[in-house]
VOPAGU-2260 file (C-alpha; in pm, 1 decimal, decimal comma):
REM VOPAGU-2260
SITE   aa  ch    i         X         Y         Z
SITE  UNK   A    0    -915,9     127,4     151,2
SITE  UNK   A    1   -1029,1     211,0     497,8
SITE  UNK   A    2   -1009,5     -27,8     786,4
SITE  UNK   A    3   -1197,8     -67,4    1111,9
SITE  UNK   A    4   -1067,2      41,8    1449,9
SITE  UNK   A    5    -938,1    -246,7    1655,8
SITE  UNK   A    6    -865,4    -106,8    1999,8
SITE  UNK   A    7   -1111,9    -306,7    2206,7
SITE  UNK   A    8    -994,9    -633,7    2055,4
SITE  UNK   A    9    -633,6    -536,7    2119,2
SITE  UNK   A   10    -692,5    -441,5    2481,9
SITE  UNK   A   11    -890,2    -762,3    2535,7
SITE  UNK   A   12    -581,4    -970,2    2460,0
SITE  UNK   A   13    -313,7    -772,3    2638,7
SITE  UNK   A   14    -289,8   -1053,3    2890,1
SITE  UNK   A   15    -204,7   -1303,7    2615,5
SITE  UNK   A   16     136,3   -1467,2    2611,1
SITE  UNK   A   17     363,4   -1266,8    2380,2
SITE  UNK   A   18     705,4   -1363,6    2254,1
SITE  UNK   A   19     931,4   -1073,8    2341,0
SITE  UNK   A   20    1233,2   -1017,8    2122,4
SITE  UNK   A   21    1502,0    -756,0    2168,6
SITE  UNK   A   22    1469,0    -446,0    1956,5
SITE  UNK   A   23    1734,5    -440,3    1684,5
SITE  UNK   A   24    1867,4     -87,3    1674,2
SITE  UNK   A   25    2128,2     139,4    1823,3
SITE  UNK   A   26    2036,2      49,8    2180,4
SITE  UNK   A   27    1900,9     393,8    2262,4
SITE  UNK   A   28    1584,4     472,8    2454,2
SITE  UNK   A   29    1371,8     474,0    2140,4
SITE  UNK   A   30    1439,2     103,9    2081,2
SITE  UNK   A   31    1317,2       6,8    2428,7
SITE  UNK   A   32    1015,6     236,9    2394,9
SITE  UNK   A   33     918,1      91,7    2055,5
SITE  UNK   A   34     949,0    -262,1    2188,2
SITE  UNK   A   35     731,7    -178,8    2490,4
SITE  UNK   A   36     463,7     -21,4    2269,8
SITE  UNK   A   37     461,8    -319,3    2032,6
SITE  UNK   A   38     411,1    -560,2    2322,1
SITE  UNK   A   39     144,7    -342,7    2485,0
SITE  UNK   A   40     -63,3    -324,5    2168,2
SITE  UNK   A   41      -1,3    -685,4    2067,9
SITE  UNK   A   42     158,9    -625,8    1730,1
SITE  UNK   A   43     348,4    -932,6    1599,9
SITE  UNK   A   44     632,4    -743,5    1432,9
SITE  UNK   A   45     737,0    -390,1    1347,5
SITE  UNK   A   46    1020,4    -213,3    1171,0
SITE  UNK   A   47    1069,9     160,3    1204,7
SITE  UNK   A   48    1297,9     416,5    1048,3
SITE  UNK   A   49    1353,5     771,2    1173,4
SITE  UNK   A   50    1525,6    1000,4     924,9
SITE  UNK   A   51    1661,0    1352,2     944,2
SITE  UNK   A   52    1840,1    1520,4     656,9
SITE  UNK   A   53    2212,4    1536,0     725,0
SITE  UNK   A   54    2206,2    1248,1     974,9
SITE  UNK   A   55    2226,8     869,9     942,0
SITE  UNK   A   56    1883,7     700,9     946,9
SITE  UNK   A   57    1795,3     513,3    1264,7
SITE  UNK   A   58    1630,0     177,5    1194,6
SITE  UNK   A   59    1456,2     -24,1    1465,5
SITE  UNK   A   60    1306,4    -373,5    1447,4
SITE  UNK   A   61    1104,6    -553,2    1709,7
SITE  UNK   A   62     903,1    -872,8    1732,0
SITE  UNK   A   63     835,9   -1150,5    1485,6
SITE  UNK   A   64     786,9   -1123,9    1112,9
SITE  UNK   A   65     693,0   -1492,2    1102,2
SITE  UNK   A   66     530,4   -1625,9    1418,7
SITE  UNK   A   67     527,3   -1987,2    1301,7
SITE  UNK   A   68     899,0   -1992,9    1218,8
SITE  UNK   A   69     990,6   -1750,1    1499,6
SITE  UNK   A   70    1169,6   -1525,8    1248,7
SITE  UNK   A   71    1263,8   -1191,0    1399,6
SITE  UNK   A   72    1193,1    -871,2    1209,7
SITE  UNK   A   73    1496,0    -687,0    1073,4
SITE  UNK   A   74    1577,3    -372,4     878,1
SITE  UNK   A   75    1566,3    -572,9     554,7
SITE  UNK   A   76    1229,2    -738,1     632,0
SITE  UNK   A   77     981,4    -662,3     354,5
SITE  UNK   A   78     623,1    -551,6     417,7
SITE  UNK   A   79     325,8    -463,9     203,9
SITE  UNK   A   80     295,9     -83,7     235,1
SITE  UNK   A   81     -54,9     -59,3      87,6
SITE  UNK   A   82    -188,5     285,6      11,7
SITE  UNK   A   83     134,3     465,4      91,8
SITE  UNK   A   84     200,9     361,6    -269,6
SITE  UNK   A   85     -29,0     648,5    -371,3
SITE  UNK   A   86     233,6     910,9    -285,9
SITE  UNK   A   87     482,0     737,4    -517,9
SITE  UNK   A   88     228,3     756,7    -802,0
SITE  UNK   A   89     162,8    1121,7    -719,9
SITE  UNK   A   90     532,5    1204,5    -732,7
SITE  UNK   A   91     572,2    1023,8   -1065,5
SITE  UNK   A   92     293,7    1235,3   -1212,9
SITE  UNK   A   93     439,7    1555,3   -1068,6
SITE  UNK   A   94     782,9    1478,2   -1214,2
SITE  UNK   A   95     639,6    1410,5   -1560,2
SITE  UNK   A   96     437,3    1732,3   -1539,0
SITE  UNK   A   97     742,8    1936,8   -1441,2
SITE  UNK   A   98     928,4    1789,7   -1738,0
SITE  UNK   A   99     639,9    1892,2   -1971,1
SITE  UNK   A  100     564,2    1530,1   -2059,4
SITE  UNK   A  101     203,2    1573,4   -1950,3
SITE  UNK   A  102     -31,0    1844,3   -1826,2
SITE  UNK   A  103    -211,1    1790,0   -1500,0
SITE  UNK   A  104    -522,5    1982,2   -1604,0
SITE  UNK   A  105    -580,9    1828,9   -1945,2
SITE  UNK   A  106    -891,6    1610,9   -1978,0
SITE  UNK   A  107    -796,4    1244,5   -1958,1
SITE  UNK   A  108    -989,0    1158,6   -2272,7
SITE  UNK   A  109    -738,8    1358,4   -2480,6
SITE  UNK   A  110    -490,6    1073,6   -2436,9
SITE  UNK   A  111    -736,4     805,4   -2323,9
SITE  UNK   A  112   -1045,7     810,0   -2548,0
SITE  UNK   A  113   -1194,9     500,8   -2382,2
SITE  UNK   A  114   -1196,0     654,1   -2033,1
SITE  UNK   A  115   -1543,6     659,8   -1872,7
SITE  UNK   A  116   -1697,5     727,8   -1532,1
SITE  UNK   A  117   -2054,0     688,7   -1409,6
SITE  UNK   A  118   -2079,9    1068,1   -1366,4
SITE  UNK   A  119   -2192,4    1255,6   -1677,8
SITE  UNK   A  120   -1895,2    1492,9   -1644,5
SITE  UNK   A  121   -1635,3    1223,0   -1710,1
SITE  UNK   A  122   -1515,1    1418,9   -2014,4
SITE  UNK   A  123   -1385,4    1690,7   -1778,9
SITE  UNK   A  124   -1186,7    1467,4   -1540,8
SITE  UNK   A  125    -815,3    1548,5   -1519,6
SITE  UNK   A  126    -511,6    1385,9   -1363,8
SITE  UNK   A  127    -519,0    1648,9   -1087,0
SITE  UNK   A  128    -879,0    1545,6   -1008,3
SITE  UNK   A  129    -776,5    1183,1    -967,8
SITE  UNK   A  130    -456,5    1233,7    -768,3
SITE  UNK   A  131    -621,3    1488,7    -539,7
SITE  UNK   A  132    -927,2    1275,3    -465,9
SITE  UNK   A  133   -1178,3    1524,6    -601,1
SITE  UNK   A  134   -1312,1    1323,4    -897,3
SITE  UNK   A  135   -1598,7    1196,7    -681,3
SITE  UNK   A  136   -1516,4     832,9    -755,9
SITE  UNK   A  137   -1602,0     568,4    -498,3
SITE  UNK   A  138   -1418,4     245,2    -419,2
SITE  UNK   A  139   -1470,8    -115,2    -522,3
SITE  UNK   A  140   -1155,2    -294,7    -412,9
SITE  UNK   A  141   -1240,1    -612,2    -224,8
SITE  UNK   A  142   -1309,3    -818,9    -539,0
SITE  UNK   A  143    -945,7    -776,5    -639,2
SITE  UNK   A  144    -826,5    -926,5    -310,9
SITE  UNK   A  145   -1084,9   -1205,8    -313,8
SITE  UNK   A  146   -1034,1   -1315,5    -673,8
SITE  UNK   A  147    -670,9   -1326,0    -781,8
SITE  UNK   A  148    -773,9   -1396,4   -1140,4
SITE  UNK   A  149    -901,7   -1039,9   -1178,8
SITE  UNK   A  150    -659,3    -802,2   -1350,3
SITE  UNK   A  151    -606,0    -429,4   -1386,8
SITE  UNK   A  152    -773,3    -459,2   -1725,9
SITE  UNK   A  153   -1081,9    -593,8   -1546,6
SITE  UNK   A  154   -1068,4    -304,6   -1299,9
SITE  UNK   A  155   -1050,0     -46,3   -1577,9
SITE  UNK   A  156   -1328,8    -214,5   -1774,6
SITE  UNK   A  157   -1555,3    -180,9   -1469,6
SITE  UNK   A  158   -1455,3     169,6   -1364,0
SITE  UNK   A  159   -1749,6     322,2   -1549,3
SITE  UNK   A  160   -1979,1     128,2   -1314,1
SITE  UNK   A  161   -1801,0     228,4    -992,4
SITE  UNK   A  162   -2045,0     441,9    -791,3
SITE  UNK   A  163   -1970,1     808,9    -733,9
SITE  UNK   A  164   -1907,1     874,9    -364,7
SITE  UNK   A  165   -1921,9    1255,3    -386,1
SITE  UNK   A  166   -2025,7    1516,6    -643,9
SITE  UNK   A  167   -1756,7    1595,4    -900,4
SITE  UNK   A  168   -1495,9    1841,3    -761,3
SITE  UNK   A  169   -1719,8    1921,6    -464,5
SITE  UNK   A  170   -1561,2    1721,4    -183,5
SITE  UNK   A  171   -1270,6    1486,0    -125,7
SITE  UNK   A  172   -1336,6    1110,9    -137,1
SITE  UNK   A  173   -1084,4     835,1     -79,0
SITE  UNK   A  174   -1081,4     582,3    -362,8
SITE  UNK   A  175    -822,4     343,2    -500,6
SITE  UNK   A  176    -999,7     374,5    -835,5
SITE  UNK   A  177    -856,5     728,7    -869,1
SITE  UNK   A  178    -500,7     599,1    -859,9
SITE  UNK   A  179    -561,1     292,5   -1076,0
SITE  UNK   A  180    -689,9     532,3   -1342,5
SITE  UNK   A  181    -408,5     782,8   -1278,8
SITE  UNK   A  182    -140,9     514,4   -1312,9
SITE  UNK   A  183    -296,9     395,2   -1636,0
SITE  UNK   A  184    -295,4     752,4   -1769,5
SITE  UNK   A  185      76,1     780,7   -1687,0
SITE  UNK   A  186     134,5     463,4   -1885,2
SITE  UNK   A  187     -50,4     604,2   -2186,5
SITE  UNK   A  188     138,0     933,9   -2197,6
SITE  UNK   A  189     480,5     779,6   -2123,3
SITE  UNK   A  190     449,1     457,1   -2321,2
SITE  UNK   A  191     584,4     258,7   -2023,0
SITE  UNK   A  192     414,9      36,9   -1763,3
SITE  UNK   A  193     358,7     203,5   -1426,6
SITE  UNK   A  194     587,6     -51,2   -1259,3
SITE  UNK   A  195     868,3      24,5   -1504,0
SITE  UNK   A  196     823,6     398,5   -1453,7
SITE  UNK   A  197     843,2     355,8   -1077,5
SITE  UNK   A  198    1164,5     155,4   -1101,0
SITE  UNK   A  199    1319,6     393,8   -1352,2
SITE  UNK   A  200    1235,1     719,7   -1177,3
SITE  UNK   A  201    1227,3     635,8    -804,8
SITE  UNK   A  202    1316,9     284,1    -688,2
SITE  UNK   A  203    1639,8     231,2    -884,8
SITE  UNK   A  204    1787,7     583,4    -846,3
SITE  UNK   A  205    1722,4     558,5    -471,2
SITE  UNK   A  206    1888,4     214,9    -451,0
SITE  UNK   A  207    1563,9      68,3    -317,4
SITE  UNK   A  208    1681,8    -275,7    -424,9
SITE  UNK   A  209    1465,6    -465,0    -174,4
SITE  UNK   A  210    1144,9    -301,8    -300,1
SITE  UNK   A  211     911,0    -428,2    -567,9
SITE  UNK   A  212     571,9    -586,7    -618,7
SITE  UNK   A  213     604,2    -950,8    -511,8
SITE  UNK   A  214     453,5   -1063,7    -177,6
SITE  UNK   A  215     706,9   -1056,1     109,3
SITE  UNK   A  216     901,5   -1380,0     121,0
SITE  UNK   A  217     996,6   -1378,7     490,2
SITE  UNK   A  218     717,0   -1174,6     648,9
SITE  UNK   A  219     370,9   -1313,6     716,8
SITE  UNK   A  220      71,0   -1086,7     759,0
SITE  UNK   A  221    -159,4   -1151,6    1055,9
SITE  UNK   A  222    -515,3   -1073,4    1155,3
SITE  UNK   A  223    -708,2   -1137,2    1475,1
SITE  UNK   A  224    -977,2   -1402,1    1491,8
SITE  UNK   A  225   -1291,5   -1368,1    1705,6
SITE  UNK   A  226   -1103,2   -1488,9    2014,7
SITE  UNK   A  227    -817,5   -1243,7    1966,5
SITE  UNK   A  228    -561,6   -1494,1    1837,0
SITE  UNK   A  229    -317,7   -1421,7    1556,0
SITE  UNK   A  230    -421,3   -1578,7    1226,8
SITE  UNK   A  231    -188,8   -1583,6     925,9
SITE  UNK   A  232    -360,2   -1411,1     634,3
SITE  UNK   A  233    -367,4   -1565,1     285,1
SITE  UNK   A  234     -92,1   -1440,2      54,6
SITE  UNK   A  235    -244,6   -1214,3    -212,1
SITE  UNK   A  236    -117,7    -989,1    -487,8
SITE  UNK   A  237    -261,6    -652,8    -587,6
SITE  UNK   A  238    -143,8    -604,9    -942,2
SITE  UNK   A  239    -499,3    -509,1   -1037,1
SITE  UNK   A  240    -480,6    -198,3    -816,5
SITE  UNK   A  241    -103,5    -153,5    -850,7
SITE  UNK   A  242     -70,3     228,8    -865,2
SITE  UNK   A  243    -296,5     256,1    -559,6
SITE  UNK   A  244    -137,8       5,4    -324,6
SITE  UNK   A  245      97,6    -265,7    -451,4
SITE  UNK   A  246     448,8    -168,3    -337,2
SITE  UNK   A  247     640,5    -404,7    -109,6
SITE  UNK   A  248     932,3    -239,5      70,1
SITE  UNK   A  249    1159,0    -230,3     374,7
SITE  UNK   A  250    1237,4      28,2     638,8
SITE  UNK   A  251    1589,8      60,1     502,8
SITE  UNK   A  252    1469,7     129,6     148,9
SITE  UNK   A  253    1201,0     371,3     263,4
SITE  UNK   A  254    1459,6     572,7     454,7
SITE  UNK   A  255    1607,3     666,6     114,9
SITE  UNK   A  256    1265,0     771,7     -11,5
SITE  UNK   A  257    1186,3     987,3     292,2
SITE  UNK   A  258    1526,5    1156,8     279,7
SITE  UNK   A  259    1475,8    1236,5     -88,6
SITE  UNK   A  260    1136,0    1397,4     -27,3
SITE  UNK   A  261    1265,1    1596,2     270,4
SITE  UNK   A  262    1569,2    1719,2      75,3
SITE  UNK   A  263    1375,0    1861,1    -221,9
SITE  UNK   A  264    1429,8    1558,0    -443,9
SITE  UNK   A  265    1798,5    1500,7    -361,8
SITE  UNK   A  266    1955,5    1184,6    -224,6
SITE  UNK   A  267    2325,7    1130,4    -164,8
SITE  UNK   A  268    2410,2    1444,2    -357,7
SITE  UNK   A  269    2206,0    1354,0    -668,5
SITE  UNK   A  270    1881,4    1514,1    -787,3
SITE  UNK   A  271    1653,3    1209,1    -814,2
SITE  UNK   A  272    1330,6    1403,8    -872,8
SITE  UNK   A  273    1296,9    1773,1    -961,3
SITE  UNK   A  274    1245,8    1993,1    -657,5
SITE  UNK   A  275     940,1    2132,4    -835,4
SITE  UNK   A  276     790,1    1782,0    -844,3
SITE  UNK   A  277     804,3    1763,5    -465,6
SITE  UNK   A  278     631,5    2101,0    -439,7
SITE  UNK   A  279     363,6    2004,3    -692,2
SITE  UNK   A  280     283,1    1671,9    -524,3
SITE  UNK   A  281     267,4    1820,9    -173,5
SITE  UNK   A  282      54,0    2123,4    -263,0
SITE  UNK   A  283    -310,6    2108,7    -147,4
SITE  UNK   A  284    -565,5    2007,9    -411,3
SITE  UNK   A  285    -880,3    2000,6    -198,6
SITE  UNK   A  286    -953,0    2072,2     167,0
SITE  UNK   A  287   -1083,6    1823,0     422,0
SITE  UNK   A  288   -1150,5    1802,0     792,9
SITE  UNK   A  289    -939,1    1648,9    1067,4
SITE  UNK   A  290    -972,6    1520,6    1420,5
SITE  UNK   A  291    -832,6    1823,8    1603,6
SITE  UNK   A  292    -699,6    1608,2    1887,2
SITE  UNK   A  293    -407,7    1519,8    1663,2
SITE  UNK   A  294    -411,0    1713,9    1337,1
SITE  UNK   A  295    -503,1    2073,1    1274,3
SITE  UNK   A  296    -536,9    2302,9     975,2
SITE  UNK   A  297    -464,6    2342,7     689,6
SITE  UNK   A  298    -616,2    1994,9     645,0
SITE  UNK   A  299    -596,8    1908,8     274,8
SITE  UNK   A  300    -501,2    1636,6      28,4
SITE  UNK   A  301    -219,6    1661,3    -222,1
SITE  UNK   A  302    -114,1    1396,7    -473,3
SITE  UNK   A  303    -161,2    1085,9    -260,1
SITE  UNK   A  304     -61,5    1256,6      64,3
SITE  UNK   A  305    -245,1    1427,8     350,6
SITE  UNK   A  306    -140,3    1778,9     456,7
SITE  UNK   A  307    -210,7    1911,3     804,4
SITE  UNK   A  308     -56,9    2074,9    1108,4
SITE  UNK   A  309     101,0    1884,5    1397,1
SITE  UNK   A  310     270,9    2047,5    1697,0
SITE  UNK   A  311     275,1    2374,8    1499,5
SITE  UNK   A  312     457,4    2205,9    1214,1
SITE  UNK   A  313     332,1    2123,2     867,0
SITE  UNK   A  314     292,4    1746,1     845,8
SITE  UNK   A  315     270,3    1527,1     535,8
SITE  UNK   A  316     143,6    1177,3     603,9
SITE  UNK   A  317     -37,6     874,1     469,4
SITE  UNK   A  318    -125,6     526,2     586,2
SITE  UNK   A  319    -150,0     197,5     405,6
SITE  UNK   A  320    -366,9    -105,0     475,2
SITE  UNK   A  321    -338,4    -446,1     312,9
SITE  UNK   A  322    -468,0    -786,9     429,6
SITE  UNK   A  323    -225,5    -870,9     710,0
SITE  UNK   A  324     -27,8    -544,6     705,5
SITE  UNK   A  325     -57,7    -180,3     808,9
SITE  UNK   A  326     193,7      97,9     743,2
SITE  UNK   A  327     223,3     472,1     799,1
SITE  UNK   A  328     468,4     750,4     722,5
SITE  UNK   A  329     486,0    1111,7     836,0
SITE  UNK   A  330     714,9    1399,0     740,5
SITE  UNK   A  331     777,7    1734,5     907,0
SITE  UNK   A  332     936,7    1927,1     616,5
SITE  UNK   A  333    1029,8    2230,0     826,9
SITE  UNK   A  334    1224,2    2004,5    1063,3
SITE  UNK   A  335    1361,5    1785,0     780,7
SITE  UNK   A  336    1232,4    1496,3     993,0
SITE  UNK   A  337    1044,3    1182,3     892,3
SITE  UNK   A  338     924,5     848,8    1030,4
SITE  UNK   A  339     788,2     534,0     870,7
SITE  UNK   A  340     635,6     239,9    1060,5
SITE  UNK   A  341     574,0    -100,6     899,4
SITE  UNK   A  342     380,5    -379,9    1073,4
SITE  UNK   A  343     244,4    -723,7     994,8
SITE  UNK   A  344     -77,8    -658,6    1188,1
SITE  UNK   A  345    -398,2    -632,4     988,1
SITE  UNK   A  346    -615,6    -318,8    1006,6
SITE  UNK   A  347    -422,9    -162,9    1293,7
SITE  UNK   A  348    -419,5     186,1    1442,6
SITE  UNK   A  349     -72,9     117,5    1581,1
SITE  UNK   A  350     147,9     243,4    1292,5
SITE  UNK   A  351      -7,0     590,7    1280,4
SITE  UNK   A  352      -2,3     623,3    1658,6
SITE  UNK   A  353     360,3     506,5    1679,5
SITE  UNK   A  354     459,6     742,7    1397,1
SITE  UNK   A  355     325,6    1041,9    1588,9
SITE  UNK   A  356     474,5     915,2    1913,1
SITE  UNK   A  357     818,2     893,6    1751,7
SITE  UNK   A  358     784,0    1242,5    1607,3
SITE  UNK   A  359     704,5    1361,8    1959,3
SITE  UNK   A  360    1014,4    1191,2    2094,0
SITE  UNK   A  361    1226,0    1354,2    1823,5
SITE  UNK   A  362    1074,8    1688,8    1927,2
SITE  UNK   A  363    1172,1    1633,2    2291,2
SITE  UNK   A  364     856,0    1471,2    2433,5
SITE  UNK   A  365     797,9    1122,0    2569,6
SITE  UNK   A  366     548,7     999,7    2310,0
SITE  UNK   A  367     349,1     818,0    2579,3
SITE  UNK   A  368      66,4    1071,1    2594,6
SITE  UNK   A  369      12,8    1054,8    2219,7
SITE  UNK   A  370     -10,6     675,5    2221,9
SITE  UNK   A  371    -253,4     677,2    2512,9
SITE  UNK   A  372    -473,1     948,7    2362,0
SITE  UNK   A  373    -471,4     782,0    2021,1
SITE  UNK   A  374    -617,1     456,1    2148,4
SITE  UNK   A  375    -852,8     608,6    2403,3
SITE  UNK   A  376   -1220,0     584,3    2313,6
SITE  UNK   A  377   -1151,2     431,2    1973,6
SITE  UNK   A  378   -1423,7     212,2    1829,9
SITE  UNK   A  379   -1402,9    -162,2    1905,1
SITE  UNK   A  380   -1309,2    -418,3    1646,2
SITE  UNK   A  381   -1613,4    -495,4    1440,6
SITE  UNK   A  382   -1781,6    -820,2    1539,2
SITE  UNK   A  383   -2091,0    -983,5    1397,5
SITE  UNK   A  384   -2393,8    -771,4    1488,5
SITE  UNK   A  385   -2592,4    -940,1    1761,0
SITE  UNK   A  386   -2865,0   -1144,5    1599,1
SITE  UNK   A  387   -3215,7   -1044,0    1697,8
SITE  UNK   A  388   -3384,9   -1374,9    1777,9
SITE  UNK   A  389   -3724,4   -1205,8    1778,1
SITE  UNK   A  390   -3663,3   -1077,2    1424,6
SITE  UNK   A  391   -3608,7   -1407,0    1246,7
SITE  UNK   A  392   -3563,6   -1430,5     869,5
SITE  UNK   A  393   -3891,5   -1388,8     685,5
SITE  UNK   A  394   -3834,0   -1695,9     468,8
SITE  UNK   A  395   -3646,6   -2029,9     466,8
SITE  UNK   A  396   -3271,4   -2022,6     398,8
SITE  UNK   A  397   -3309,0   -2180,6      56,9
SITE  UNK   A  398   -3488,1   -1870,1     -71,7
SITE  UNK   A  399   -3170,5   -1662,0     -32,8
SITE  UNK   A  400   -2950,3   -1906,7    -222,2
SITE  UNK   A  401   -2836,3   -1792,6    -564,5
SITE  UNK   A  402   -2594,5   -1580,6    -765,2
SITE  UNK   A  403   -2607,3   -1200,1    -735,2
SITE  UNK   A  404   -2436,5    -957,4    -974,5
SITE  UNK   A  405   -2317,1    -595,4    -967,7
SITE  UNK   A  406   -2161,7    -446,4   -1285,8
SITE  UNK   A  407   -1853,9    -313,0   -1102,3
SITE  UNK   A  408   -1812,9    -572,8    -828,3
SITE  UNK   A  409   -1899,7    -890,6   -1012,7
SITE  UNK   A  410   -2073,2   -1198,6    -868,2
SITE  UNK   A  411   -2148,5   -1314,7    -515,5
SITE  UNK   A  412   -2280,7   -1664,5    -459,3
SITE  UNK   A  413   -2499,0   -1734,8    -155,6
SITE  UNK   A  414   -2528,7   -2100,3     -53,0
SITE  UNK   A  415   -2649,3   -2316,5     230,2
SITE  UNK   A  416   -2407,0   -2575,0     371,4
SITE  UNK   A  417   -2513,4   -2796,5     664,1
SITE  UNK   A  418   -2779,5   -2546,9     774,7
SITE  UNK   A  419   -2524,2   -2264,0     763,2
SITE  UNK   A  420   -2549,8   -1971,6     523,1
SITE  UNK   A  421   -2230,9   -1907,0     323,0
SITE  UNK   A  422   -2122,1   -1637,6      78,8
SITE  UNK   A  423   -1848,1   -1663,6    -183,2
SITE  UNK   A  424   -1667,8   -1428,2    -420,0
SITE  UNK   A  425   -1391,6   -1572,4    -635,3
SITE  UNK   A  426   -1182,8   -1788,0    -402,4
SITE  UNK   A  427   -1302,6   -1612,1     -87,2
SITE  UNK   A  428   -1576,4   -1786,8     108,8
SITE  UNK   A  429   -1704,2   -1717,0     458,6
SITE  UNK   A  430   -2000,9   -1752,2     690,0
SITE  UNK   A  431   -2304,4   -1529,9     643,0
SITE  UNK   A  432   -2428,8   -1426,1     988,9
SITE  UNK   A  433   -2792,4   -1341,2    1045,5
SITE  UNK   A  434   -2865,1    -997,8    1190,7
SITE  UNK   A  435   -3240,1    -938,2    1178,1
SITE  UNK   A  436   -3521,0   -1017,6     936,9
SITE  UNK   A  437   -3361,6   -1036,8     588,1
SITE  UNK   A  438   -3034,4    -866,5     686,2
SITE  UNK   A  439   -2704,4   -1052,7     724,1
SITE  UNK   A  440   -2335,6    -965,8     763,5
SITE  UNK   A  441   -1996,8   -1118,5     687,5
SITE  UNK   A  442   -1630,9   -1039,9     752,3
SITE  UNK   A  443   -1441,2    -905,3     452,9
SITE  UNK   A  444   -1120,5   -1037,8     611,9
SITE  UNK   A  445   -1017,1   -1106,9     973,4
SITE  UNK   A  446    -999,1    -775,4    1158,3
SITE  UNK   A  447   -1132,7    -565,6     872,4
SITE  UNK   A  448   -1470,5    -404,3     830,6
SITE  UNK   A  449   -1777,8    -624,6     825,4
SITE  UNK   A  450   -2010,1    -591,0     530,9
SITE  UNK   A  451   -2385,1    -597,2     577,1
SITE  UNK   A  452   -2634,0    -700,4     314,3
SITE  UNK   A  453   -3012,2    -683,0     310,8
SITE  UNK   A  454   -3214,2    -900,2      74,8
SITE  UNK   A  455   -3497,0    -742,5    -123,4
SITE  UNK   A  456   -3809,1    -905,1    -267,9
SITE  UNK   A  457   -4080,1    -826,2    -521,0
SITE  UNK   A  458   -4454,7    -798,5    -457,7
SITE  UNK   A  459   -4488,7   -1176,7    -487,7
SITE  UNK   A  460   -4231,1   -1229,9    -213,9
SITE  UNK   A  461   -3952,1   -1355,1    -442,0
SITE  UNK   A  462   -3594,8   -1250,6    -357,6
SITE  UNK   A  463   -3475,7   -1023,7    -638,9
SITE  UNK   A  464   -3157,1    -859,8    -507,7
SITE  UNK   A  465   -2957,6    -755,4    -205,2
SITE  UNK   A  466   -2815,3    -419,0     -99,3
SITE  UNK   A  467   -2452,0    -435,9      16,3
SITE  UNK   A  468   -2305,9    -184,0     260,4
SITE  UNK   A  469   -1928,4    -225,2     227,5
SITE  UNK   A  470   -1849,2      32,0     502,4
SITE  UNK   A  471   -1660,6     242,3     247,4
SITE  UNK   A  472   -1895,0     384,9     -13,1
SITE  UNK   A  473   -2151,5     645,3      81,0
SITE  UNK   A  474   -2442,9     439,3     -50,9
SITE  UNK   A  475   -2514,6      64,2     -42,6
SITE  UNK   A  476   -2475,0    -113,8    -375,6
SITE  UNK   A  477   -2749,5    -324,7    -536,7
SITE  UNK   A  478   -2670,3    -678,8    -653,8
SITE  UNK   A  479   -2935,9    -831,0    -879,0
SITE  UNK   A  480   -3023,2   -1198,0    -840,7
SITE  UNK   A  481   -2951,4   -1392,1   -1157,5
SITE  UNK   A  482   -3189,5   -1645,3   -1304,6
SITE  UNK   A  483   -3047,3   -1986,9   -1382,8
SITE  UNK   A  484   -3017,5   -1893,4   -1751,0
SITE  UNK   A  485   -2840,9   -1564,2   -1672,4
SITE  UNK   A  486   -2600,7   -1732,7   -1432,4
SITE  UNK   A  487   -2503,3   -1994,6   -1690,1
SITE  UNK   A  488   -2467,7   -1731,0   -1962,6
SITE  UNK   A  489   -2224,5   -1520,4   -1757,3
SITE  UNK   A  490   -2026,4   -1805,9   -1601,4
């Protein structure tokens, strides 16, 4: 899931009062630098680990993991790591392929007869297509954060209705749906749940005992409200999209994972994953472009990991976003060097910027230039589009009220409460802000992308549907208005 850029909102609150806590680390210059960067960019809490094969990991913690209780972050503080989970799923698949337990280029339907996509070529889709992001699948993830009753079974039942974002095998497209399907395929060929496979093959052998799938117990996730204040985000679980973004972990645990990847599958003298599995998962599947200010060629995607060039080194990296949390890791295989940054700030650019800054420091630079360049000219945090008073709605508010359905998303309910338009999905409800004419917008979550919807009518002027632009898929999605009978039937 992609998130919006938040720089303007961050810089607008730099003058806010911030609780400054000492950085918990070895006392070197990196600890002071990390603490200064966290304060400058108004991040509540951060834990960092810098690893290099043959050396002891350096773990740094700064700030608060729970603002309300004034709990300081520590090496053992757990964070949602979001989409960095994808690399774990990619490595699992690569290991099973190396052990001849599956074939990456077999059609999924050979082992999964019920598999379907909206593209007519679904019978050709392989595990390599999914893990490499070249299946063409689009995303439909927000419902699974908004409605905790939805399950992975629901997700898979709707995957045939998920819109295609790109033509099959033509271009790369980021989609959690790829990894939900890939994880399910691994379950079918192995006979074990994805979670059990992950524990058996990666988490337990690496002694990642503080990692799992339950929400962090001592770390709160925070977003920014319209005035730039920290707001604790609701606690959610992501079992529905597990293989794409459900791991909860710590900097200490992730240091074991990074060391294993950098050392060709070895950790503490043991071969945890086959060296071939590391090579398979980090080989390019499909090319993509990069912002040349930071990353250069080759520019490609492997199995849940980006491949590029940074400071004339090959870099492997991936970020993770989750309501209230943002994470990022980066590896320089030639240098046997890696960094992971975990924060409890929602939709933040900070972890990726800090990761690159720390790599620079490890390479003998200050890291300051990278941080400054990263945040310069970034887009502002999305705010409600300015309403055009001259372009008032074409009809009274009551005409928009009703239930609207999409086969992959599910149901939205639009209501009117005390002259205010509201929209609800599952347990998530928020204000619907007027933009112009029959177009409105709402926040998907504090600090994340805003979604815009435009109501449509028939020749008689009756509202029949709305088109939703979720800021992720290439095309807006149509939600059909349900009649009273249809709404009751599907309730």
